[in-house]
C-alpha positions in Angstrom: 93.2 108.4 28.5 89.4 109.4 29.6 89.2 112.8 30.6 87.9 111.7 34.4 91.1 110.0 34.8 93.2 112.8 33.8 91.7 114.9 36.2 92.2 112.5 39.1 95.7 111.6 38.1 96.2 115.3 38.3 95.0 115.7 41.4 96.5 112.8 43.2 99.9 113.5 42.1 100.1 117.5 42.1 97.0 118.5 44.5 97.1 116.7 47.6 98.0 120.0 49.7 94.8 121.0 50.3 91.2 121.3 48.6 92.7 124.4 46.6 95.5 122.9 45.4 93.8 119.6 44.5 90.6 121.3 42.9 93.6 123.4 40.6 95.2 120.2 39.8 92.2 118.6 38.7 91.4 121.7 36.7 94.5 121.5 34.9 94.7 117.7 34.6 91.3 118.2 32.4 92.3 121.4 30.6 94.2 119.9 27.8 90.6 117.7 27.0 88.1 120.2 27.8 90.0 123.1 25.6 89.3 121.5 22.3 86.3 119.2 23.1 84.5 121.2 24.9 82.8 123.8 22.8 82.4 121.1 20.0 80.2 119.2 22.7 78.1 121.8 23.7 77.6 122.8 20.2 76.2 119.0 20.0 74.4 119.6 23.0 72.8 122.5 21.5 71.9 120.9 18.0 74.2 123.3 16.2 76.5 120.2 15.2 75.9 116.7 14.3 77.5 113.8 16.6 79.5 111.9 14.4 78.5 108.1 14.0 80.5 105.6 15.8 80.8 102.1 15.1 80.6 100.5 19.1 83.6 101.1 20.8 85.5 102.3 18.0 86.1 106.2 18.1 84.8 108.5 15.5 86.3 109.0 12.0 88.7 112.0 13.1 87.7 113.5 9.7 84.1 114.3 11.1 85.7 116.4 13.9 85.8 120.2 13.2 89.4 121.7 12.2 89.1 124.1 15.0 89.2 120.9 17.8 92.0 119.4 15.9 94.1 122.7 15.9 93.1 123.2 19.6 94.3 119.8 20.5 97.7 120.1 19.2 98.0 123.5 21.3 96.9 122.3 24.6 98.7 118.7 23.9 102.4 120.3 23.1 104.7 119.6 26.1 106.1 123.0 24.4 103.3 124.8 24.9 103.1 123.7 28.5 106.5 124.9 29.7 105.9 128.1 28.1 102.9 128.7 30.1 104.3 126.8 33.2 107.2 129.3 33.0 105.3 132.4 32.6 102.4 131.5 35.6 105.7 130.9 37.2 107.2 134.7 36.8 103.8 135.8 37.4 103.3 134.4 40.3 107.2 134.5 41.6 107.0 130.9 42.7 106.4 127.6 40.5 102.6 126.7 40.5 103.2 123.2 40.6 99.4 122.1 40.4 99.9 123.2 36.7 101.8 120.0 36.2 98.7 118.0 36.3 98.8 119.2 32.5 102.1 118.1 31.7 101.3 114.9 33.3 98.1 114.6 31.0 100.4 115.2 28.0 102.7 112.5 29.0 100.2 110.0 29.5 98.3 110.8 26.0 101.6 110.1 24.3 101.7 106.6 25.3 97.8 106.0 25.3 96.8 107.0 22.2 97.4 105.2 18.8 98.3 107.3 15.3 94.5 106.5 14.3 92.5 108.8 16.7 94.3 112.0 18.0 97.6 111.4 18.3 99.8 113.6 21.0 101.4 116.1 18.8 103.9 116.8 22.0 106.6 118.5 19.7 104.1 121.1 18.2 104.5 123.6 16.8 108.2 122.5 15.6 107.4 119.0 14.7 104.0 116.8 14.2 106.1 113.8 15.6 103.8 111.4 17.1 103.8 107.9 19.0 101.8 105.1 18.3 100.5 104.2 21.7 98.1 101.8 23.0 94.5 103.5 22.6 93.2 104.1 26.2 90.0 102.2 25.9 91.3 99.2 25.4 91.0 96.8 28.5 94.6 96.2 29.0 95.0 100.3 29.7 91.6 101.2 31.0 91.0 98.5 33.9 94.7 98.8 35.5 94.6 102.7 35.2 90.6 102.3 36.9 92.1 99.7 39.6 95.4 102.0 39.8 93.5 105.2 40.7 90.7 103.4 43.1 94.1 102.1 45.0 96.1 105.2 45.0 92.8 107.6 46.4 91.8 104.5 48.9 95.4 105.0 50.2 95.7 108.8 50.1 91.9 109.2 52.4 92.8 106.1 54.6 96.5 106.8 55.2 97.1 110.4 54.9 99.0 112.1 57.5 96.4 113.6 59.6 96.8 117.1 62.0 97.4 115.9 65.4 94.0 115.9 67.7 95.4 116.8 70.7 93.4 119.5 73.0 95.8 122.7 73.3 98.1 122.5 76.4 97.2 125.1 78.9 99.4 126.0 81.7 98.3 125.7 85.0 99.5 127.8 87.8 99.8 126.1 91.3 
């Protein structure tokens, strides 16, 4: 799935408490892709790395993507790594930080929306390289419903979320 969708899904699923919660959930939703792909894209923007050739809407040849990107992708897309980080942060903060679950949601979505042809999700890494051959997220059958669901969920959230009471404060009058 695309990085923007991951952030939005994380925000709506785990960040509805307040703006800070929303921002943290969005960040945790994009983190698994930002860590491996961010530095690589920065090097391409700076002219330090060459952008791999693409064939229309097809993804680039994975062999043309640096090895460190593949390694970081394995780390950030492992449910085991996610669970360890979630537990450690929960212990340090003395409470579960639920917004971090947007990272786990990201992994769960990628398991089924990545094919084995381009960055399959190694969700059991480092103990196994097992992956599932899912439907590529760029296909209209995945991409269009994803966007429509996000638009509907965010519209519902912003239009129908419970609002704080706007009644003026009650004042006591003595007669």
